[in-house]
TORRO-209308 format. One record per atom (N, C-alpha, C): z, x negated, y negated. Coordinates in steps of 0.02 Angstrom, whole numbers, padded with zeros to 5 digits, always signed. Atoms other than C-alpha are relative to their C-alpha. Example, Ala and Ser with C-alpha at 12.3 -4.5 7.8 and 13.67 -1.06 7.14 Angstrom:
BEGIN
+00000-00045+00059;+00390-00615+00225;+00000-00045-00060;-00003+00042+00059;+00357-00684+00053;+00037+00039-00055;
END
This chain:
BEGIN
-00056+00013-00046;-03151+00892-03404;-00008-00069+00030;+00001+00068-00026;-03107+00715-03349;-00005+00002+00076;+00005+00001-00073;-03151+00667-03169;+00069-00008+00031;-00064+00004-00035;-03009+00688-03046;+00003-00066+00038;-00009+00062-00035;-02943+00524-02983;+00022+00016+00071;-00017-00011-00070;-02932+00516-02794;+00067-00033+00015;-00065+00028-00020;-02761+00487-02717;-00003-00024+00071;-00003+00030-00066;-02733+00375-02567;+00072-00020+00013;-00069+00017-00013;-02550+00385-02516;+00006-00041+00065;-00011+00044-00057;-02492+00249-02396;+00073+00002+00019;-00069-00002-00025;-02335+00273-02291;+00021-00070+00022;-00025+00064-00025;-02224+00129-02234;-00031-00016+00068;+00030+00012-00066;-02291+00152-02056;-00072-00023-00006;+00070+00020+00008;-02471+00143-02113;-00005-00069-00031;+00001+00065+00032;-02435-00006-02225;+00014-00055+00051;-00017+00049-00051;-02354-00099-02080;-00058-00009+00049;+00058+00005-00045;-02501-00058-01964;-00056-00039-00033;+00053+00035+00035;-02624-00118-02096;+00015-00074-00009;-00020+00071+00007;-02526-00279-02125;-00008-00037+00066;+00009+00031-00066;-02524-00314-01938;-00075-00007+00017;+00072+00005-00011;-02711-00276-01929;-00030-00058-00040;+00023+00056+00040;-02740-00400-02069;+00019-00066+00033;-00021+00060-00037;-02639-00530-01972;-00047-00014+00059;+00047+00008-00056;-02752-00500-01821;-00065-00030-00024;+00064+00025+00027;-02907-00529-01927;+00006-00072-00024;-00010+00067+00028;-02832-00686-02003;+00015-00052+00054;-00024+00045-00053;-02774-00762-01837;-00050-00057+00015;+00051+00051-00015;-02939-00855-01809;-00027-00035-00063;+00024+00029+00062;-02965-00901-01992;+00039-00062-00022;-00044+00055+00019;-02825-01030-02002;-00022-00065+00031;-00072-00010+00010;-02729-01131-01973;+00018-00001-00075;-00025-00003+00068;-02633-01093-02131;+00067-00035-00002;-00063+00036+00007;-02495-01211-02187;+00050+00036-00044;-00044-00037+00046;-02426-01090-02316;-00034+00065-00021;+00024-00062+00031;-02441-00916-02388;+00022-00001-00073;-00017-00014+00070;-02447-00884-02574;-00010+00074-00009;+00007-00072+00011;-02409-00703-02607;+00000+00014-00075;+00006-00021+00070;-02458-00622-02771;+00052+00056-00009;-00052-00049+00009;-02306-00529-02834;-00024+00055-00047;-00052-00017-00048;-02251-00400-02820;-00029+00028+00064;+00028-00034-00058;-02365-00305-02703;-00016-00043+00060;+00018+00044-00055;-02414-00455-02599;+00060-00023+00042;-00060+00023-00036;-02234-00489-02546;+00009+00037+00066;-00010-00039-00061;-02230-00348-02418;-00048-00020+00055;+00045+00022-00054;-02389-00391-02321;+00010-00073+00017;-00010+00072-00015;-02351-00578-02337;+00056-00009+00050;-00056+00006-00047;-02185-00553-02245;-00023+00017+00070;+00024-00020-00066;-02272-00463-02102;-00047-00053+00028;+00049+00050-00022;-02415-00588-02093;+00033-00066+00018;-00036+00063-00015;-02296-00737-02100;+00033+00004+00068;-00031-00009-00065;-02203-00666-01951;-00052-00003+00056;+00051-00005-00053;-02360-00627-01851;-00037-00066+00012;+00036+00064-00006;-02444-00795-01885;+00047-00060+00003;-00051+00052-00003;-02281-00894-01880;-00009-00052-00055;+00005+00043+00059;-02304-00965-02055;+00069+00000-00033;-00068+00005+00027;-02139-01029-02124;+00004-00014-00074;-00001+00016+00071;-02187-01085-02299;-00033+00057-00038;+00024-00056+00040;-02203-00939-02419;+00017-00014-00073;-00006+00013+00072;-02230-00961-02606;-00023+00063-00037;+00024-00056+00041;-02258-00836-02745;-00037-00026-00061;+00030+00008+00065;-02371-00829-02894;+00009+00067-00034;-00016-00063+00034;-02321-00700-03023;-00049+00011-00057;+00051-00017+00049;-02462-00620-03119;+00010+00074-00017;-00009-00069+00022;-02437-00462-03222;-00063+00025-00034;+00057-00031+00033;-02579-00347-03268;+00012+00074-00012;-00016-00071+00010;-02517-00168-03245;+00067+00003-00035;-00062+00001+00038;-02389-00159-03383;+00031+00069-00006;-00028-00068+00003;-02370+00030-03380;-00017+00040+00064;+00016-00029-00065;-02420+00065-03197;-00063+00042+00002;+00062-00038-00001;-02581+00150-03250;-00059-00039-00029;+00055+00034+00034;-02683+00038-03364;+00010-00076+00004;-00004+00072-00002;-02724-00143-03339;-00001-00027-00071;-00003+00032+00064;-02679-00250-03487;-00022-00073+00006;+00015+00072+00001;-02694-00434-03529;+00034-00033+00061;-00027+00036-00058;-02669-00549-03379;+00052-00051-00024;-00052+00048+00017;-02507-00647-03390;+00024-00034+00064;-00028+00037-00055;-02457-00785-03270;+00073-00012-00018;-00072+00005+00013;-02268-00768-03265;+00032-00058+00038;-00024+00056-00040;-02241-00900-03130;-00059-00030+00038;+00055+00036-00032;-02365-01030-03069;+00018-00017+00073;-00010+00022-00069;-02385-01091-02890;+00032-00068-00001;-00037+00063-00002;-02266-01233-02847;-00047-00058+00015;+00041+00060-00010;-02341-01408-02853;-00002-00022+00073;-00001+00019-00071;-02289-01436-02672;-00055+00036+00039;+00054-00038-00033;-02417-01303-02623;-00068-00020-00028;+00064+00014+00030;-02555-01341-02747;-00024-00071+00012;+00020+00070-00011;-02554-01527-02706;-00018-00014+00073;+00017+00010-00070;-02582-01502-02518;-00075-00011+00008;+00070+00013-00015;-02745-01573-02452;-00040-00019-00061;+00045+00015+00056;-02881-01568-02583;+00029+00019-00067;-00029-00024+00062;-02766-01490-02711;-00033+00063-00026;+00037-00060+00020;-02881-01339-02716;+00016+00060+00044;-00022-00057-00039;-02792-01229-02589;-00025+00002+00072;+00024+00000-00069;-02877-01277-02426;+00061+00004+00047;-00055-00009-00047;-02764-01218-02284;+00055+00046-00025;-00049-00046+00028;-02671-01095-02396;-00028+00071+00004;+00018-00071-00003;-02675-00907-02370;+00031+00035-00060;-00024-00039+00057;-02661-00801-02527;-00002+00073+00020;-00006-00069-00022;-02601-00623-02494;+00020+00045-00058;-00018-00053+00048;-02597-00468-02603;-00009+00067+00035;+00008-00066-00030;-02584-00283-02567;-00069+00029-00014;+00061-00033+00022;-02742-00235-02662;-00038-00046-00047;+00041+00027+00054;-02886-00306-02759;-00036+00060-00031;+00025-00058+00036;-02935-00179-02890;-00061-00021-00042;+00055+00024+00043;-03039-00249-03034;-00019-00072+00017;+00012+00070-00016;-03027-00427-02966;+00029-00047-00051;-00026+00044+00053;-02944-00492-03124;+00057-00044+00024;-00057+00039-00026;-02783-00546-03038;-00026-00051+00050;+00028+00046-00050;-02879-00621-02892;-00037-00058-00032;+00036+00054+00034;-02988-00719-03012;+00047-00052-00030;-00049+00046+00029;-02838-00793-03102;+00028-00046+00055;-00029+00040-00054;-02763-00851-02936;-00053-00042+00034;+00054+00039-00031;-02930-00905-02862;-00017-00060-00043;+00012+00058+00043;-02955-01017-03014;+00052-00054+00012;-00053+00049-00016;-02789-01100-02968;-00011-00034+00067;+00009+00025-00068;-02836-01121-02785;-00067+00023+00028;+00067-00025-00018;-03025-01103-02762;-00017-00005+00074;+00015+00007-00071;-03024-01159-02579;+00047+00038+00045;-00047-00040-00040;-02883-01044-02522;-00037+00059+00030;+00027-00060-00031;-02918-00898-02407;+00037+00060-00030;-00029-00058+00033;-02888-00733-02500;-00004+00060+00047;-00002-00059-00043;-02832-00580-02401;+00040+00055-00034;-00035-00058+00026;-02782-00406-02455;-00005+00056+00051;+00004-00059-00044;-02744-00244-02364;-00057+00045-00023;+00048-00048+00027;-02853-00139-02479;-00043-00033-00053;+00047+00029+00048;-03006-00180-02584;-00041+00055-00031;+00045-00044+00036;-03101-00087-02717;-00064-00040-00015;+00064+00035+00009;-03286-00128-02752;+00001-00055-00053;+00001+00050+00053;-03253-00223-02915;+00037-00064+00019;-00039+00059-00020;-03127-00340-02834;-00020-00030+00067;+00018+00021-00068;-03201-00354-02659;-00034-00069+00004;+00033+00065-00005;-03313-00506-02697;+00048-00060-00004;-00048+00055+00007;-03157-00611-02734;+00045-00008+00061;-00044-00001-00058;-03074-00575-02566;-00040-00020+00062;+00033+00022-00062;-03116-00660-02400;+00010+00050+00057;-00017-00045-00055;-03029-00536-02284;+00040+00059-00027;-00038-00060+00019;-02969-00357-02308;-00005+00050+00057;+00000-00051-00053;-02933-00204-02202;-00039+00062-00020;+00029-00064+00018;-02986-00048-02297;-00030-00004-00070;+00030-00006+00066;-03107-00021-02440;+00008+00072-00024;-00005-00066+00032;-03075+00124-02559;-00043-00001-00062;+00043-00004+00060;-03181+00186-02704;+00039-00023-00062;-00030+00026+00061;-03150+00117-02877;+00044+00052-00036;-00037-00053+00034;-03085+00286-02938;+00059+00027+00042;-00056-00020-00042;-02950+00295-02803;+00063-00037-00022;-00065+00030+00016;-02768+00265-02847;+00040-00002+00065;-00039+00009-00060;-02668+00194-02702;+00074+00007-00017;-00071-00010+00009;-02490+00258-02694;+00036-00038+00056;-00034+00041-00049;-02390+00123-02606;+00068+00029+00017;-00063-00032-00021;-02233+00171-02508;+00059-00016-00045;-00057+00018+00043;-02116+00078-02626;-00002+00036-00067;+00007-00037+00063;-02180+00184-02771;+00009+00075+00009;+00000-00071-00013;-02158+00353-02687;+00067+00026+00025;-00055-00037-00030;-02026+00480-02643;-00030+00063+00030;+00025-00061-00030;-02041+00644-02551;-00006+00054-00053;+00010-00054+00047;-02116+00782-02657;-00061+00041+00022;+00056-00044-00014;-02240+00926-02649;-00065-00033-00021;+00066+00024+00016;-02423+00878-02645;-00048+00060-00002;+00049-00054+00006;-02554+01001-02709;-00059-00012+00047;+00059+00009-00042;-02703+01033-02594;-00056-00037-00038;+00055+00038+00031;-02853+00921-02628;-00046+00046-00039;+00046-00046+00033;-02959+01072-02673;+00027+00027-00066;-00030-00024+00062;-02837+01114-02813;-00016-00045-00060;+00017+00045+00055;-02896+00965-02915;+00063-00026-00035;-00056+00029+00036;-02783+00891-03048;+00048+00051-00029;-00043-00050+00031;-02711+01056-03108;+00058+00020+00045;-00054-00019-00046;-02605+01082-02951;-00001+00073+00018;+00004-00071-00016;-02660+01263-02942;-00049+00009+00058;+00042-00011-00059;-02735+01328-02781;-00036+00060-00004;
END
Protein backbone atom coordinates (compact mmCIF):
# COMPACT_ATOMS: atom_id res chain seq x y z
CA UNK A 1 0.00 0.00 0.00
CA UNK A 2 1.39 3.42 -0.99
CA UNK A 3 1.93 5.95 1.81
CA UNK A 4 -0.94 8.35 2.33
CA UNK A 5 -0.08 11.88 1.31
CA UNK A 6 -0.89 14.43 3.98
CA UNK A 7 -3.37 17.16 3.09
CA UNK A 8 -2.94 20.76 4.21
CA UNK A 9 -6.00 22.76 3.09
CA UNK A 10 -5.60 26.54 3.25
CA UNK A 11 -8.66 28.81 3.34
CA UNK A 12 -8.69 32.34 1.92
CA UNK A 13 -8.70 33.71 5.48
CA UNK A 14 -5.68 31.65 6.47
CA UNK A 15 -3.87 32.53 3.25
CA UNK A 16 -4.47 36.25 3.86
CA UNK A 17 -3.27 35.97 7.49
CA UNK A 18 -0.14 34.11 6.35
CA UNK A 19 0.57 36.69 3.63
CA UNK A 20 0.26 39.52 6.16
CA UNK A 21 2.50 37.60 8.59
CA UNK A 22 5.08 37.27 5.81
CA UNK A 23 4.86 41.03 5.20
CA UNK A 24 5.55 41.62 8.92
CA UNK A 25 8.64 39.41 8.73
CA UNK A 26 9.83 41.18 5.60
CA UNK A 27 9.29 44.73 6.89
CA UNK A 28 12.81 44.98 8.35
CA UNK A 29 14.52 43.09 5.51
CA UNK A 30 14.11 45.83 2.89
CA UNK A 31 13.87 48.31 1.51
CA UNK A 32 12.59 46.60 -1.60
CA UNK A 33 12.26 48.59 -4.81
CA UNK A 34 10.21 45.92 -6.56
CA UNK A 35 8.48 42.59 -6.15
CA UNK A 36 8.91 39.78 -8.64
CA UNK A 37 6.16 37.25 -8.15
CA UNK A 38 6.50 33.74 -9.48
CA UNK A 39 3.31 32.93 -11.34
CA UNK A 40 0.80 31.84 -10.72
CA UNK A 41 0.80 31.10 -6.99
CA UNK A 42 3.04 34.02 -6.08
CA UNK A 43 0.58 36.58 -7.45
CA UNK A 44 -1.78 36.34 -4.48
CA UNK A 45 0.73 36.84 -1.65
CA UNK A 46 2.62 39.44 -3.73
CA UNK A 47 -0.52 41.60 -3.92
CA UNK A 48 -0.95 41.50 -0.14
CA UNK A 49 2.74 42.10 0.55
CA UNK A 50 2.90 44.96 -1.97
CA UNK A 51 0.02 46.65 -0.16
CA UNK A 52 1.45 46.10 3.31
CA UNK A 53 4.98 47.24 2.41
CA UNK A 54 3.81 49.94 -0.02
CA UNK A 55 5.75 48.52 -2.96
CA UNK A 56 4.39 49.85 -6.25
CA UNK A 57 6.52 48.01 -8.80
CA UNK A 58 5.36 44.43 -9.33
CA UNK A 59 6.78 42.16 -12.02
CA UNK A 60 6.16 38.52 -12.87
CA UNK A 61 8.35 35.65 -13.86
CA UNK A 62 6.47 32.73 -15.35
CA UNK A 63 7.92 29.30 -14.67
CA UNK A 64 5.94 26.13 -15.27
CA UNK A 65 6.78 22.87 -13.57
CA UNK A 66 3.47 21.27 -12.51
CA UNK A 67 2.01 20.45 -15.88
CA UNK A 68 -0.71 18.13 -14.58
CA UNK A 69 -1.15 19.55 -11.02
CA UNK A 70 0.38 16.44 -9.46
CA UNK A 71 3.78 15.69 -10.96
CA UNK A 72 6.61 18.08 -11.53
CA UNK A 73 7.90 18.01 -15.07
CA UNK A 74 10.62 19.83 -16.95
CA UNK A 75 11.12 23.43 -15.85
CA UNK A 76 10.02 25.92 -18.48
CA UNK A 77 10.56 29.67 -18.27
CA UNK A 78 7.51 31.03 -20.07
CA UNK A 79 8.25 34.70 -19.34
CA UNK A 80 11.52 36.19 -18.09
CA UNK A 81 11.89 39.08 -15.65
CA UNK A 82 11.76 42.48 -17.37
CA UNK A 83 15.13 44.12 -18.01
CA UNK A 84 13.99 47.19 -16.05
CA UNK A 85 14.00 45.00 -12.92
CA UNK A 86 17.04 42.82 -13.62
CA UNK A 87 19.23 45.83 -14.43
CA UNK A 88 18.58 47.62 -11.11
CA UNK A 89 21.65 48.07 -8.92
CA UNK A 90 24.13 45.26 -9.41
CA UNK A 91 21.93 43.56 -11.99
CA UNK A 92 21.73 40.55 -9.67
CA UNK A 93 18.50 41.40 -7.85
CA UNK A 94 19.72 43.39 -4.85
CA UNK A 95 16.73 45.29 -3.46
CA UNK A 96 14.22 43.00 -5.20
CA UNK A 97 11.78 40.79 -3.32
CA UNK A 98 10.85 37.52 -5.02
CA UNK A 99 7.54 36.05 -3.78
CA UNK A 100 5.94 32.66 -4.29
CA UNK A 101 3.24 30.74 -2.46
CA UNK A 102 5.35 27.64 -1.84
CA UNK A 103 8.79 26.20 -2.30
CA UNK A 104 8.42 22.46 -2.78
CA UNK A 105 11.42 20.76 -4.39
CA UNK A 106 13.24 24.08 -4.86
CA UNK A 107 13.48 23.63 -8.63
CA UNK A 108 11.44 26.74 -9.47
CA UNK A 109 13.23 28.79 -6.81
CA UNK A 110 16.60 27.71 -8.22
CA UNK A 111 15.66 28.80 -11.74
CA UNK A 112 14.62 32.24 -10.48
CA UNK A 113 17.50 32.53 -8.00
CA UNK A 114 19.90 31.92 -10.89
CA UNK A 115 18.31 34.95 -12.61
CA UNK A 116 18.55 37.14 -9.50
CA UNK A 117 21.04 35.66 -7.02
CA UNK A 118 21.02 38.70 -4.69
CA UNK A 119 17.23 39.03 -4.45
CA UNK A 120 15.42 38.24 -1.22
CA UNK A 121 13.24 35.13 -1.67
CA UNK A 122 10.06 34.77 0.40
CA UNK A 123 7.30 32.17 0.40
CA UNK A 124 4.33 31.47 2.61
CA UNK A 125 5.05 27.75 2.84
CA UNK A 126 8.27 25.75 2.58
CA UNK A 127 9.03 22.06 2.29
CA UNK A 128 12.43 20.67 3.41
CA UNK A 129 13.81 20.16 -0.13
CA UNK A 130 13.10 23.77 -1.14
CA UNK A 131 13.70 25.54 2.17
CA UNK A 132 17.45 26.19 1.64
CA UNK A 133 16.62 28.38 -1.39
CA UNK A 134 14.26 30.68 0.53
CA UNK A 135 15.30 33.54 2.82
CA UNK A 136 11.97 34.05 4.61
CA UNK A 137 8.88 31.85 4.98
CA UNK A 138 5.97 31.44 7.38
CA UNK A 139 5.15 27.73 7.71
CA UNK A 140 7.17 24.59 7.05
CA UNK A 141 5.32 21.44 6.03
CA UNK A 142 6.67 17.95 5.44
CA UNK A 143 7.78 16.94 1.96
CA UNK A 144 4.89 14.46 1.66
CA UNK A 145 2.24 17.13 2.34
CA UNK A 146 0.09 18.44 -0.49
CA UNK A 147 -1.07 22.01 0.09
CA UNK A 148 -4.56 22.71 -1.21
CA UNK A 149 -4.67 26.42 -1.98
CA UNK A 150 -8.00 28.27 -1.81
CA UNK A 151 -8.09 28.99 -5.54
CA UNK A 152 -7.92 25.24 -6.23
CA UNK A 153 -10.74 24.21 -3.91
CA UNK A 154 -14.50 24.13 -3.66
CA UNK A 155 -16.74 22.98 -0.85
CA UNK A 156 -16.96 19.20 -0.59
CA UNK A 157 -16.99 16.39 1.95
CA UNK A 158 -13.66 15.59 3.60
CA UNK A 159 -13.04 12.09 4.98
CA UNK A 160 -11.69 11.90 8.54
CA UNK A 161 -7.89 11.75 8.76
CA UNK A 162 -8.07 8.32 10.37
CA UNK A 163 -9.86 6.98 7.28
CA UNK A 164 -6.67 7.23 5.22
CA UNK A 165 -6.87 7.46 1.45
CA UNK A 166 -9.82 5.09 1.06
CA UNK A 167 -12.35 7.58 2.48
CA UNK A 168 -13.88 4.81 4.61
CA UNK A 169 -14.23 5.37 8.32
